[in-house]
C-alpha positions in Angstrom: -0.1 7.9 1.9 1.4 11.3 2.6 5.0 9.9 2.7 4.3 8.2 -0.6 3.4 11.4 -2.3 6.3 13.2 -0.8 8.7 10.4 -2.0 7.1 10.6 -5.5 7.7 14.3 -5.5 11.4 13.7 -4.8 11.5 11.7 -8.1 12.5 8.4 -6.4 11.8 5.8 -9.1 11.2 3.1 -6.5 8.1 4.7 -5.0 5.1 5.9 -7.0 1.8 7.3 -6.0 -1.0 4.7 -5.8 -4.0 5.3 -8.0 -6.8 2.9 -8.5 -9.9 5.1 -9.0 -9.0 6.0 -12.6 -8.6 2.4 -13.8 -10.7 -0.8 -13.7 -9.8 -3.8 -11.5 -7.3 -6.1 -13.0 -7.2 -9.9 -12.9 -4.8 -9.7 -9.9 -7.0 -7.3 -8.0 -9.8 -9.8 -8.4 -7.6 -12.7 -7.2 -6.7 -10.6 -4.1 -10.4 -10.2 -3.5 -11.3 -13.8 -3.9 -9.0 -15.0 -1.1 -10.6 -13.1 1.8 -14.0 -13.5 0.3 -13.7 -17.3 0.4 -12.9 -17.1 4.2 -15.8 -14.7 4.9 -18.1 -17.0 2.9 -16.9 -20.0 4.8 -17.5 -18.4 8.1 -21.0 -17.3 7.0 -21.9 -20.8 5.8 -20.5 -22.3 9.0 -23.1 -20.3 11.0 -26.1 -21.5 9.1 -25.1 -25.1 8.2 -24.1 -28.4 9.8 -20.6 -28.3 8.4 -17.8 -27.7 10.8 -15.8 -24.5 10.8 -12.6 -26.4 10.3 -14.0 -28.2 7.3 -15.1 -25.0 5.7 -11.8 -23.2 6.5 -10.0 -26.1 4.8 -12.2 -25.5 1.7 -11.5 -21.8 1.8 -7.8 -22.5 2.1 -8.0 -24.6 -1.0 -9.8 -21.8 -2.9 -7.1 -19.4 -1.8 -4.3 -21.7 -2.8 -5.9 -22.2 -6.2 -6.2 -18.4 -6.6 -2.5 -17.9 -5.6 -1.4 -20.7 -7.9 -3.3 -19.2 -10.8 -1.9 -15.7 -10.2 1.7 -16.9 -9.8 2.1 -19.9 -12.1 -0.8 -20.2 -14.6 -1.2 -16.5 -15.4 1.9 -14.8 -14.0 2.2 -11.1 -14.0 4.0 -9.6 -17.0 5.5 -6.1 -17.4 3.4 -3.9 -19.6 5.4 -2.0 -22.2 
């Protein structure tokens, strides 16, 4: 993060300092949280149920694919002006 601040101080327009504490989570932040959460949940369910790990990982993969498809094609990112 130190190099990021230094680059931002050099007024390089390609690099900016990352700030998330002063704004709420966006839809895309939530989508990025859903993907690993689906896999963690699948592993937890595999430990306490009769379903196989491969079956639950396949289901988690589908959830992740739906999240990615939603973020890229259904509700793609748009530049805020």
